C-alpha positions as CSV (number, residue, x, y, z in Angstrom):
1,X,-0.3,-0.2,0.0
2,X,1.2,3.0,-1.1
3,X,1.5,6.0,1.7
4,X,1.5,9.9,0.9
5,X,4.7,12.3,2.0
6,X,1.9,13.8,4.2
7,X,0.4,10.5,5.6
8,X,4.3,9.9,6.6
9,X,4.6,13.3,7.9
10,X,1.7,13.3,10.1
11,X,2.4,9.9,11.4
12,X,6.2,10.3,12.5
13,X,5.4,13.7,13.8
14,X,3.0,11.5,16.4
15,X,6.5,9.7,17.0
16,X,8.0,12.8,17.9
17,X,5.6,13.4,20.3
18,X,5.4,10.5,21.8
19,X,9.7,10.2,21.9
20,X,9.5,13.1,23.5
21,X,7.4,13.0,26.7
22,X,8.9,9.1,27.0
23,X,12.7,10.4,27.4
24,X,10.8,13.0,30.1
25,X,9.5,9.5,31.7
26,X,13.0,8.0,31.0
27,X,15.0,10.9,32.6
28,X,13.8,9.9,35.9
29,X,13.6,6.2,36.0
30,X,16.3,4.3,38.1
31,X,19.1,2.1,37.4
32,X,17.4,-0.5,38.8
33,X,14.1,0.2,36.5
34,X,16.0,0.5,33.5
35,X,17.6,-2.4,34.0
36,X,14.6,-4.8,34.8
37,X,13.5,-3.2,31.1
38,X,16.3,-4.7,29.4
39,X,16.5,-8.0,30.6
40,X,12.8,-8.1,30.0
41,X,13.8,-7.1,26.3
42,X,16.4,-9.7,26.2
43,X,13.8,-12.7,27.5
44,X,11.9,-11.5,25.0
45,X,14.5,-11.7,21.4
46,X,14.6,-15.4,23.1
47,X,11.9,-16.4,23.2
48,X,10.1,-15.2,20.1
49,X,13.4,-16.4,17.9
50,X,12.0,-18.6,15.9
51,X,9.4,-16.0,14.3
52,X,12.4,-13.8,14.5
53,X,14.2,-15.9,12.0
54,X,10.5,-16.6,9.6
55,X,10.9,-12.9,9.2
56,X,14.5,-12.8,8.5
57,X,14.1,-14.9,6.1
58,X,11.6,-13.1,3.8
59,X,14.3,-10.5,3.9
60,X,17.3,-12.9,2.8
61,X,14.5,-14.2,-0.1
62,X,14.2,-10.5,-1.3
63,X,17.7,-9.9,-0.6
64,X,19.1,-12.7,-2.8
65,X,16.6,-11.8,-5.5
66,X,17.5,-8.3,-5.5
67,X,21.4,-8.7,-6.1
68,X,22.9,-8.3,-2.8
69,X,26.5,-9.3,-2.0
70,X,27.5,-12.5,-0.1
71,X,29.1,-9.9,2.1
72,X,26.0,-8.3,2.8
73,X,23.5,-11.0,2.8
74,X,25.6,-11.9,5.5
75,X,25.2,-8.7,7.2
76,X,21.0,-9.2,7.2
77,X,21.1,-12.3,8.2
78,X,19.6,-13.5,11.9
79,X,20.0,-17.0,12.9
80,X,20.1,-18.7,16.6
81,X,23.4,-17.4,17.4
82,X,23.2,-13.7,16.5
83,X,19.7,-13.7,17.9
84,X,21.2,-14.7,21.1
85,X,24.2,-12.0,20.6
86,X,21.5,-10.0,20.9
87,X,19.9,-10.5,24.2
88,X,23.3,-11.0,25.6
89,X,24.2,-7.6,23.9
90,X,20.7,-6.0,26.0
91,X,21.8,-7.9,29.0
92,X,25.5,-6.7,29.1
93,X,24.0,-2.9,29.4
94,X,21.8,-3.5,32.0
95,X,25.1,-4.8,33.8
96,X,26.8,-1.5,32.7
97,X,27.3,1.1,34.8
98,X,24.7,3.9,34.7
99,X,26.4,7.0,32.9
100,X,23.4,9.0,34.1
101,X,23.6,11.4,37.6
102,X,27.6,11.4,37.2
103,X,29.7,14.6,38.8
104,X,31.9,15.5,36.2
105,X,33.2,18.4,38.0
106,X,32.5,20.4,41.1
107,X,33.8,23.6,42.0
108,X,33.2,26.0,45.0
109,X,33.2,29.8,43.6
110,X,34.8,32.6,45.9
111,X,31.0,33.1,46.6
112,X,30.2,30.2,48.4
113,X,28.2,29.1,45.1
114,X,28.8,24.8,44.2
115,X,29.0,24.2,40.2
116,X,27.9,20.8,39.6
117,X,28.4,19.4,35.8
118,X,26.4,16.8,35.8
119,X,26.2,13.8,33.1
120,X,22.3,13.3,31.8
121,X,20.4,12.4,28.9
122,X,20.7,13.5,25.5
123,X,16.8,12.9,25.1
124,X,15.7,11.7,21.9
125,X,18.0,10.3,19.8
126,X,17.1,9.2,15.5
127,X,19.2,6.2,14.6
128,X,19.3,6.0,11.0
129,X,20.8,2.3,9.8
130,X,20.9,-0.2,7.2
131,X,21.6,-4.2,6.8
132,X,22.3,-5.0,9.7
133,X,18.9,-5.9,11.8
134,X,21.0,-6.4,15.3
135,X,21.5,-2.7,15.1
136,X,17.6,-2.4,16.1
137,X,18.2,-3.9,19.5
138,X,21.7,-2.7,20.3
139,X,20.5,0.7,18.9
140,X,17.6,0.6,22.1
141,X,19.0,-1.0,24.6
142,X,22.3,1.3,24.5
143,X,19.7,4.6,24.1
144,X,17.7,3.1,26.8
145,X,20.1,2.5,29.3
146,X,21.4,6.3,29.2
147,X,17.8,7.5,29.6
148,X,17.3,8.2,25.7
149,X,14.2,7.0,23.7
150,X,14.7,6.0,20.4
151,X,13.5,6.7,16.6
152,X,14.9,4.0,14.6
153,X,14.9,3.9,10.5
154,X,16.5,0.6,9.1
155,X,17.2,-0.1,5.5
156,X,14.4,-1.4,3.9
157,X,16.1,-4.5,2.9
158,X,16.1,-5.6,7.0
159,X,12.5,-4.2,7.2
160,X,10.3,-7.7,8.0
161,X,13.2,-8.5,10.7
162,X,13.4,-4.8,12.1
163,X,9.6,-4.8,12.6
164,X,9.7,-8.1,14.4
165,X,12.5,-7.5,16.7
166,X,11.4,-3.7,18.3
167,X,7.6,-5.5,18.3
168,X,8.8,-7.9,21.0
169,X,11.4,-4.7,22.1
170,X,8.4,-2.6,23.0
171,X,5.8,-4.8,24.2
172,X,8.8,-6.6,26.2
173,X,10.3,-3.2,27.9
174,X,6.5,-1.4,28.3
175,X,5.5,-4.5,30.1
176,X,8.4,-4.0,32.6
177,X,7.1,0.0,33.4
178,X,8.9,1.2,30.1
179,X,7.4,3.9,29.0
180,X,5.3,3.8,25.8
181,X,7.1,5.6,22.4
182,X,10.8,5.1,24.3
183,X,11.3,2.6,21.2
184,X,9.8,3.2,17.9
185,X,10.4,2.1,14.4
186,X,9.6,3.8,11.2
187,X,7.0,0.8,9.5
188,X,8.1,2.5,6.1
189,X,10.3,1.5,3.1
190,X,9.8,5.1,1.2
191,X,13.2,7.4,1.7
192,X,10.8,10.3,1.7
193,X,10.4,9.5,5.7
194,X,13.7,9.7,6.1
195,X,14.1,12.9,4.9
196,X,11.0,14.2,7.0
197,X,12.9,12.7,10.0
198,X,16.3,14.5,9.5
199,X,14.5,17.8,10.0
200,X,12.4,16.9,13.3
201,X,14.9,19.3,15.2
202,X,11.9,20.4,17.4
203,X,11.3,16.1,18.8
204,X,14.5,14.5,17.8
205,X,18.3,15.7,20.1
206,X,20.3,14.0,17.7
207,X,20.8,11.8,14.9
208,X,23.3,8.6,14.1
209,X,23.8,7.1,10.9
210,X,24.8,3.8,10.2
211,X,25.2,2.3,7.0
212,X,27.1,3.3,3.6
213,X,28.9,6.5,2.8
214,X,26.1,6.9,0.6
215,X,23.5,7.5,2.9
216,X,25.7,9.1,6.1
217,X,26.7,11.7,3.2
218,X,22.9,12.6,2.8
219,X,21.6,12.5,6.0
220,X,24.4,14.8,7.0
221,X,23.6,17.4,4.3
222,X,19.6,17.7,4.9
223,X,19.7,17.2,8.6
224,X,18.7,20.3,10.3
225,X,19.7,17.8,13.4
226,X,23.4,17.7,14.8
227,X,24.3,14.5,13.1
228,X,27.3,12.1,14.4
229,X,28.9,10.5,11.2
230,X,30.1,7.1,11.2
231,X,31.6,6.9,7.6
232,X,33.0,4.3,5.7
233,X,35.4,2.5,7.5
234,X,38.4,2.4,4.7
235,X,40.7,1.3,6.9
236,X,44.7,0.1,6.3
237,X,47.1,-1.9,7.8
238,X,51.0,-1.8,7.6
239,X,54.3,-4.3,7.7
240,X,56.9,-2.3,8.7
241,X,61.1,-3.2,8.2
242,X,61.0,-5.0,11.6
243,X,57.4,-7.1,11.3
244,X,57.6,-10.4,12.8
245,X,56.4,-12.8,9.6
246,X,53.9,-15.1,11.5
247,X,52.4,-12.3,13.2
248,X,52.1,-10.0,10.4
249,X,49.8,-12.8,8.1
250,X,47.6,-13.9,11.0
251,X,47.0,-10.3,11.2
252,X,46.3,-9.4,8.4
253,X,44.0,-12.3,7.3
254,X,41.9,-11.7,10.4
255,X,42.1,-8.2,9.4
256,X,40.7,-9.0,6.0
257,X,39.1,-12.5,6.0
258,X,37.5,-13.0,9.5
259,X,34.1,-10.7,8.4
260,X,35.0,-8.8,5.1
261,X,31.4,-6.9,5.4
262,X,31.9,-5.3,8.4
263,X,33.4,-1.7,9.0
264,X,36.7,-2.8,11.0
265,X,37.9,-5.2,7.8
266,X,40.7,-4.0,7.0
267,X,40.7,-2.6,2.9
268,X,44.3,-1.6,1.7
269,X,47.5,-3.4,3.0
270,X,50.9,-1.4,3.1
271,X,53.7,-3.5,3.4
272,X,57.3,-2.1,3.6
273,X,59.8,-2.5,0.7
274,X,62.0,-4.6,3.1
275,X,59.3,-6.9,4.6
276,X,58.1,-7.4,1.5
277,X,61.3,-8.8,-0.1
278,X,61.1,-11.1,2.9
279,X,58.0,-12.5,2.8
280,X,55.5,-10.8,0.5
281,X,55.1,-13.8,-1.3
282,X,53.9,-16.0,1.6
283,X,51.7,-12.6,2.2
284,X,50.2,-13.2,-1.2
285,X,49.6,-17.2,-1.3
286,X,47.6,-16.8,2.1
287,X,45.2,-13.9,0.7
288,X,45.2,-16.0,-2.5
289,X,44.6,-19.5,-0.7
290,X,41.4,-17.4,1.7
291,X,39.8,-16.2,-1.8
292,X,41.3,-12.3,-1.2
293,X,41.1,-10.7,-4.8
294,X,44.8,-9.1,-5.0
295,X,44.9,-5.3,-6.5
296,X,48.3,-3.6,-5.9
297,X,51.0,-1.6,-7.9
298,X,53.7,-2.8,-10.0
299,X,56.4,-3.3,-7.0
300,X,54.0,-6.1,-5.1
301,X,52.8,-7.6,-8.7
302,X,56.3,-9.2,-8.4
303,X,55.5,-11.4,-5.0
304,X,51.7,-11.9,-7.2
305,X,52.4,-12.2,-10.4
306,X,48.3,-13.0,-10.2
307,X,47.0,-10.0,-8.8
308,X,45.7,-6.8,-10.7
309,X,47.1,-3.9,-10.9
310,X,45.4,-1.3,-8.6
311,X,44.0,2.0,-10.0
312,X,43.9,5.4,-7.7
313,X,40.0,4.6,-7.1
314,X,41.2,1.1,-5.6
315,X,42.8,3.2,-2.5
316,X,39.9,5.0,-2.5
317,X,37.3,2.2,-2.1
318,X,35.6,0.4,0.9
319,X,34.8,-3.0,-0.3
320,X,33.3,-4.6,2.4
321,X,34.5,-8.3,0.5
322,X,37.2,-10.3,0.1
323,X,39.2,-7.7,-2.1
324,X,42.5,-6.2,-0.8
325,X,44.7,-3.3,-2.3
326,X,47.9,-3.5,-1.8
327,X,50.9,-1.1,-2.3
328,X,54.6,-0.8,-0.9
329,X,56.0,1.5,0.6
330,X,59.5,3.0,1.7
331,X,59.0,3.9,4.9
332,X,56.4,4.5,8.1
333,X,55.9,8.0,7.1
334,X,55.2,6.7,3.5
335,X,52.6,4.5,5.7
336,X,51.6,7.6,7.4
337,X,51.2,10.1,4.7
338,X,49.1,7.4,2.5
339,X,47.0,6.2,5.5
340,X,46.1,10.6,6.3
341,X,45.5,10.6,2.6
342,X,43.0,7.8,1.7
343,X,42.0,6.3,5.5
344,X,38.4,7.6,7.3
345,X,39.7,8.0,10.6
346,X,38.7,4.8,11.6
347,X,41.4,2.0,12.6
348,X,44.7,1.6,11.7
349,X,47.3,-0.8,12.5
350,X,51.3,-1.7,12.6
351,X,52.8,-4.6,12.7
352,X,56.1,-3.7,13.9
353,X,58.7,-4.6,16.6
354,X,60.4,-1.3,16.4
355,X,59.0,0.9,19.5
356,X,59.8,3.8,17.7
357,X,58.2,3.2,14.6
358,X,55.1,2.1,16.5
359,X,55.1,5.2,18.5
360,X,55.6,7.4,16.0
361,X,52.5,5.2,13.2
362,X,50.5,5.7,16.7
363,X,51.1,9.3,17.4
364,X,51.2,10.6,13.8
365,X,48.4,8.6,12.4
366,X,44.5,10.8,12.2
367,X,41.9,7.9,13.3
368,X,39.7,7.2,15.8
369,X,41.6,3.7,17.0
370,X,45.4,3.3,16.2
371,X,46.7,-0.2,16.7
372,X,50.2,-1.6,17.5
373,X,51.1,-5.9,16.7
374,X,46.7,-6.3,16.7
375,X,44.0,-6.8,13.9
376,X,41.4,-4.0,13.3
377,X,38.4,-6.2,14.1
378,X,38.8,-5.0,17.8
379,X,37.1,-1.7,17.0
380,X,33.8,-2.5,18.4
381,X,32.1,-1.6,22.0
382,X,32.0,-5.2,23.1
383,X,35.8,-5.9,22.5
384,X,36.2,-2.3,24.3
385,X,33.9,-3.3,27.0
386,X,31.9,-0.4,26.4
387,X,28.1,-2.9,25.8
388,X,26.7,-3.2,22.2
389,X,27.9,-0.2,20.2
390,X,25.5,2.2,19.0
391,X,28.3,2.8,16.1
392,X,31.8,3.8,15.5
393,X,32.2,7.8,14.9
394,X,34.7,8.8,13.0
395,X,34.0,12.3,13.3
396,X,36.0,14.5,16.6
397,X,33.1,15.9,18.0
398,X,30.7,15.0,19.7
399,X,32.1,11.4,20.3
400,X,35.2,9.6,18.7
401,X,35.2,5.5,18.0
402,X,33.0,3.2,19.5
403,X,30.4,5.3,21.1
404,X,28.8,3.7,24.5
405,X,26.8,4.6,27.2
406,X,29.1,7.6,27.9
407,X,28.8,9.1,24.2
408,X,25.1,8.4,24.6
409,X,24.9,11.4,27.3
410,X,25.7,15.0,27.6
411,X,25.7,17.6,30.6
412,X,24.3,20.4,32.3
413,X,25.3,22.5,35.6
414,X,23.3,22.0,38.7
415,X,24.3,25.2,41.2
416,X,23.8,25.4,44.6
417,X,23.5,28.5,46.5
418,X,22.3,30.1,49.7
419,X,21.1,33.3,48.8
420,X,23.9,34.7,46.5
421,X,22.8,37.9,44.2
422,X,25.2,39.4,41.5
């Protein structure tokens, strides 16, 4: 059934009004009350796993028919393990310290005024995301724990999955004491709904888009609401001259192949010329063995004749697939220069046994998360101990890197006096 833009706007404004009222009630809820709601929501997902899988199967079938890549279908798929993972994420959020009400600083002025800087919920958060339906539960759980109401807009490719997940989250939450309107999901696949949502600044305090670069740029350009951007994950791994061969190969394969369709997988491999001479051929063989298509410069092609020559566009590409760009460099400085030119300020890693080179890399690479002798696949709220993340910000304000509970709060000043006047 076709819905007019006027009808979408009318319903969205009603959702906004409900969300504002819910946010006011949420701000007054105790930590224990919020935790009970989260636990009941987790129980509901597990209890209704079969229906969730059935609805997800409809999305997967439509995705295959519409030609979604294997990597995108993997992002879309929900099985027992991933549904359990969503429930675990909600329970982990319930176990995390409540960031609301934390006294960030306290000052007593010469006139006796006591000024406290205290963390408070942001209010109503709009999340616009693609593909992965687990974001519906992750985003709702973290927003609620931080005292925020949330309006969710998932991608059309996951509409059945998102609707059923949101249904059970809302039903279980409200039954446990959550205010109605705290978790709402846009039921339309019409893209015009996003255009309306990002201009609802009288209702929504913050927009967080998660998905492809095209989506995020479109949201940032249209929105009259502050946007925290999660741009593409064009991540790099640099193998330094002093790198341990076995460590380098294992880390490259994990960073690229363990789950290639996610934003913290590497897209470009940089190798010092000395390391390339010693084990460049071994790296190429392992990548090919793992089904990776290699696009490289002329220097690396000497170690991998099967590779194709990379273009400038390749070094700008977030493949989200088993494809990698490779370039041989003369120094750590050249690697840093390449990353700062082509990278998306997400996650970058150096494999090196030279402490000076490693520290130079960590200090000078402009990214939210930098690694020494580690896979980039750890850039994740859960891996960082934040609980299921709301996203990975490539901005520098107000949040950067994996966004957990603390990043879903703002602050206010509480000023205590004894009758002071100015």
